[in-house]
C-alpha positions as CSV (number, residue, x, y, z in Angstrom):
1,M,9.8,19.6,1.8
2,N,9.2,17.1,4.7
3,R,12.6,17.2,6.3
4,H,11.8,14.7,9.1
5,E,10.2,12.1,6.9
6,L,13.0,12.6,4.2
7,G,15.7,11.9,6.8
8,E,13.9,8.9,8.2
9,F,13.4,7.5,4.7
10,L,17.0,8.0,3.7
11,R,18.2,6.3,6.9
12,S,15.9,3.3,6.5
13,R,17.1,2.8,2.9
14,R,20.8,3.2,3.8
15,E,20.6,0.7,6.7
16,R,19.0,-2.0,4.5
17,L,21.9,-2.0,2.1
18,R,25.0,-4.2,2.5
19,P,28.4,-2.9,1.4
20,E,28.7,-5.7,-1.1
21,D,25.4,-4.6,-2.7
22,V,27.3,-1.5,-4.0
23,G,30.7,-3.1,-4.6
24,L,32.3,-2.2,-1.3
25,S,34.0,-4.5,1.2
26,S,32.3,-5.0,4.5
27,G,35.6,-5.0,6.4
28,P,36.3,-6.5,9.9
29,R,35.6,-3.2,11.8
30,R,32.1,-2.5,10.6
31,R,29.8,-2.7,13.7
32,T,26.5,-1.6,12.3
33,P,24.3,-2.9,9.5
34,G,24.0,-1.0,6.2
35,L,26.2,1.6,4.6
36,R,28.0,4.4,6.4
37,R,26.8,7.9,5.6
38,E,30.1,8.9,4.1
39,E,29.9,5.9,1.8
40,V,26.5,7.0,0.5
41,A,27.8,10.6,0.0
42,V,30.7,9.3,-2.1
43,L,28.5,7.1,-4.2
44,A,26.0,10.1,-4.7
45,H,28.9,12.5,-5.5
46,I,27.9,14.9,-2.7
47,S,29.6,16.0,0.5
48,T,29.4,13.9,3.6
49,E,28.4,16.9,5.6
50,Y,25.4,17.7,3.4
51,Y,24.2,14.1,3.4
52,V,24.4,13.9,7.2
53,R,22.4,17.1,7.4
54,L,19.8,15.6,5.1
55,E,19.4,12.5,7.3
56,Q,19.2,14.8,10.3
57,G,16.5,17.0,8.8
58,R,18.7,20.1,8.8
59,A,19.6,20.5,5.1
60,P,18.1,22.9,2.6
61,K,16.0,21.6,-0.2
62,P,18.1,19.3,-2.4
63,S,18.1,19.6,-6.2
64,G,16.7,17.1,-8.6
65,E,20.3,16.2,-9.6
66,V,21.3,15.6,-6.0
67,L,18.2,13.4,-5.4
68,A,18.9,11.4,-8.6
69,G,22.5,10.7,-7.3
70,I,21.2,9.7,-3.9
71,A,18.5,7.4,-5.4
72,E,21.2,5.7,-7.5
73,A,23.6,5.4,-4.5
74,L,20.8,3.8,-2.4
75,R,19.7,1.5,-5.2
76,L,16.1,2.8,-4.9
77,T,13.3,1.3,-7.1
78,D,11.3,3.6,-9.3
79,G,8.5,3.8,-6.7
80,E,11.0,4.6,-3.9
81,S,12.7,7.3,-6.1
82,D,9.3,8.9,-6.7
83,H,8.6,8.9,-3.0
84,L,12.0,10.5,-2.3
85,H,11.2,13.3,-4.7
86,L,7.8,13.8,-3.1
87,L,9.3,14.1,0.4
88,A,11.9,16.5,-0.9
89,G,9.2,18.7,-2.5
90,T,10.6,18.3,-6.0
91,A,7.5,16.5,-7.4
92,P,3.9,17.6,-7.5
93,T,2.1,17.1,-4.2
94,R,-1.6,16.9,-3.9
95,T,-2.5,19.4,-1.2
96,R,-6.2,18.8,-1.1
97,T,-8.0,15.7,0.1
98,H,-7.9,12.6,-1.9
99,R,-11.0,12.0,-4.1
100,R,-13.7,9.6,-3.1
101,D,-16.2,10.2,-5.8
102,V,-16.2,7.4,-8.4
103,R,-16.7,8.2,-12.1
104,P,-20.2,7.2,-13.4
105,S,-18.6,5.2,-16.2
106,I,-16.7,3.1,-13.6
107,L,-19.9,2.6,-11.6
108,A,-21.6,1.3,-14.8
109,L,-18.6,-0.9,-15.5
110,L,-18.9,-2.6,-12.2
111,E,-22.4,-3.9,-13.1
112,R,-21.2,-5.2,-16.5
113,L,-18.9,-7.7,-14.8
114,P,-21.3,-10.4,-13.5
115,Q,-18.7,-13.1,-13.2
116,T,-16.1,-10.8,-11.6
117,A,-16.1,-9.5,-8.0
118,A,-15.2,-5.8,-8.5
119,F,-14.8,-2.8,-6.3
120,V,-13.2,0.6,-6.3
121,M,-10.8,1.6,-3.6
122,S,-9.6,5.0,-2.5
123,A,-6.0,6.0,-1.9
124,S,-6.7,5.4,1.8
125,F,-8.1,1.8,1.2
126,E,-11.7,2.8,1.6
127,V,-14.1,0.7,-0.5
128,L,-16.1,3.3,-2.4
129,A,-18.2,1.3,-4.8
130,W,-18.8,-2.4,-5.5
131,N,-20.9,-4.8,-7.5
132,D,-23.2,-7.5,-6.2
133,L,-20.6,-10.3,-6.5
134,A,-18.1,-8.4,-4.4
135,A,-20.7,-7.9,-1.7
136,A,-21.5,-11.6,-1.8
137,L,-17.9,-12.6,-1.6
138,M,-16.5,-10.1,0.8
139,G,-19.6,-9.0,2.8
140,D,-22.3,-6.5,2.1
141,F,-20.6,-3.1,2.4
142,A,-24.0,-1.4,2.1
143,H,-24.9,-2.5,5.6
144,I,-21.7,-1.3,7.4
145,S,-20.5,2.2,8.1
146,E,-18.1,4.0,5.9
147,K,-15.4,3.7,8.6
148,D,-15.8,-0.1,8.6
149,R,-15.5,-0.2,4.8
150,N,-11.8,0.7,5.1
151,L,-9.7,-2.4,4.3
152,A,-6.7,-1.0,6.2
153,R,-8.7,-1.0,9.4
154,R,-10.0,-4.5,8.6
155,A,-6.5,-5.8,8.1
156,F,-5.0,-4.4,11.4
157,L,-7.8,-3.6,13.8
158,E,-10.7,-6.1,13.3
159,S,-10.5,-9.6,14.8
160,R,-12.0,-12.3,12.5
161,R,-15.7,-12.1,12.9
162,A,-18.0,-15.1,12.6
163,G,-20.1,-15.1,9.5
164,T,-17.9,-12.9,7.4
165,A,-15.3,-13.6,4.7
166,S,-11.6,-13.4,5.5
167,V,-8.3,-13.7,3.7
168,G,-5.9,-16.7,4.1
169,N,-3.2,-16.3,6.8
170,S,-0.2,-16.0,4.5
171,E,-1.9,-13.7,2.1
172,S,-3.3,-11.6,5.0
173,T,0.3,-11.0,6.1
174,E,1.2,-10.0,2.5
175,F,-1.8,-7.7,2.3
176,R,-0.9,-5.9,5.6
177,H,2.6,-5.2,4.1
178,H,0.8,-3.9,1.0
179,V,-1.4,-1.6,3.1
180,V,1.4,0.0,5.0
181,A,3.4,0.7,1.9
182,G,0.3,2.1,0.2
183,L,-0.6,4.4,3.1
184,R,3.0,5.7,3.4
185,A,2.9,6.7,-0.3
186,A,-0.6,8.2,0.2
187,L,0.6,10.3,3.2
188,A,3.4,11.7,1.0
189,R,0.9,12.7,-1.7
190,Y,-1.7,14.1,0.8
191,P,0.2,15.3,3.8
192,S,-2.7,17.6,4.9
193,D,-5.6,15.3,4.3
194,P,-7.2,14.4,7.7
195,A,-8.7,11.2,6.3
196,V,-5.1,9.9,5.6
197,T,-3.3,11.4,8.6
198,N,-5.9,10.4,11.1
199,L,-6.1,6.8,9.7
200,V,-2.3,6.5,9.9
201,G,-2.2,7.9,13.4
202,E,-5.0,5.6,14.5
203,L,-3.3,2.5,13.1
204,R,0.1,3.4,14.6
205,R,-1.5,3.8,18.1
206,A,-3.7,0.8,18.0
207,S,-1.6,-1.8,16.2
208,P,1.9,-2.7,17.2
209,E,2.3,-4.6,14.0
210,F,1.4,-1.6,11.9
211,A,3.7,0.6,13.9
212,G,6.6,-1.8,13.4
213,L,6.0,-2.1,9.6
214,W,5.6,1.7,9.4
215,E,9.1,2.2,10.7
216,R,10.5,0.2,7.7
217,H,9.5,3.1,5.3
218,D,8.6,0.7,2.5
219,V,6.7,2.5,-0.3
220,Q,6.5,-0.1,-3.1
221,P,4.0,-2.8,-2.3
222,A,4.5,-6.2,-3.9
223,A,2.0,-7.2,-6.5
224,M,-0.7,-9.6,-5.3
225,L,-1.6,-11.9,-8.2
226,T,-3.9,-14.3,-6.4
227,K,-6.0,-14.2,-3.2
228,T,-7.8,-16.9,-1.3
229,I,-11.0,-15.7,0.3
230,R,-12.4,-17.9,3.2
231,H,-16.1,-17.6,2.8
232,P,-18.3,-18.7,5.7
233,A,-20.8,-20.4,3.5
234,I,-18.9,-21.9,0.6
235,G,-15.3,-22.3,1.9
236,D,-12.1,-21.2,0.3
237,V,-12.2,-19.4,-3.1
238,T,-8.9,-18.8,-4.8
239,V,-9.2,-15.9,-7.3
240,D,-7.0,-14.0,-9.6
241,C,-6.4,-10.5,-8.3
242,D,-6.0,-7.6,-10.7
243,M,-5.6,-4.0,-9.6
244,L,-6.1,-1.2,-12.2
245,T,-5.1,2.3,-11.4
246,L,-7.6,5.1,-12.1
247,T,-5.0,7.9,-12.3
248,D,-7.4,10.8,-12.7
249,R,-8.8,10.2,-9.1
250,D,-6.0,8.3,-7.5
251,Q,-8.2,5.3,-7.0
252,H,-7.9,1.6,-7.9
253,L,-10.4,-0.8,-9.5
254,V,-9.8,-4.2,-7.9
255,L,-11.0,-7.3,-9.8
256,Y,-11.3,-10.8,-8.4
257,S,-11.9,-13.4,-11.2
258,A,-11.3,-17.1,-11.9
259,P,-10.5,-19.1,-15.1
260,H,-13.5,-20.5,-16.9
261,G,-14.5,-24.0,-15.6
262,S,-12.3,-23.8,-12.5
263,P,-13.7,-24.6,-9.0
264,A,-13.3,-20.9,-8.1
265,A,-15.4,-19.9,-11.2
266,E,-18.1,-22.4,-10.1
267,A,-18.0,-20.9,-6.6
268,L,-18.4,-17.3,-8.0
269,S,-21.3,-18.5,-10.1
270,L,-22.9,-20.0,-7.0
271,L,-22.4,-16.7,-5.1
272,N,-24.0,-14.9,-8.0
273,V,-27.1,-16.9,-7.5
274,L,-27.1,-16.8,-3.6
275,G,-26.0,-13.1,-3.4
276,T,-25.5,-11.8,0.1
277,D,-27.8,-14.4,1.5
278,A,-24.9,-16.8,1.2
279,E,-23.4,-15.2,4.4
280,I,-26.1,-16.9,6.5
281,V,-26.5,-20.2,4.6
């Protein structure tokens, strides 16, 4: 049970709700945003004292029934409810490091997708494997260090470099929100994994934007259905973005594709021919 994180998460979810969201009147004397602790306690059918102690990190481990009541009172999504249970220690927690070895069948699949830029990403946003089209579109991962293959670091710490692909401004903001939510969920699953804890600590220290988003305690990233890649040689390429979960290793297979006959499909076909040499055309 992570008492501190549990208390912070409960407070963040309570403060985002408005009284009218749960059928209460805001009233003229309400001075702070969100629900009062006693209101959450009533809605969750627990004592105010116990709920206050939960937020303060002083309460004993709550039962699954109590957590279900709190999740309903705070109108948590399924992802947020799962995160709540992880923090409270009532759901399985992965105590070892997250896996970074990719299944051979997935490696073979990457090469069978010639018209799709595909790569495998770890729970900490490290690119673990990729096909040739992904390298041509996003930059050749084989020629950079493992640390620099991390998309979270790219999103928050790297300035836009000449001669490399980047993501459009609005989508870049959306992706950064996605990264923060994903890393917070990963930290709950792997609380003792240095690769995760060190990355989060590094980003909190080095990026004020990351630190601000981290304090929001969001754990359910929005789906990203399309993405525009600004390629230095061929310009903007808007692709469909699909992310498939590889549950056995807690990894994601990310696919960038385009409808047949579209300008983006033609651009991907051109990159298939040019390969990574397109970066210097």
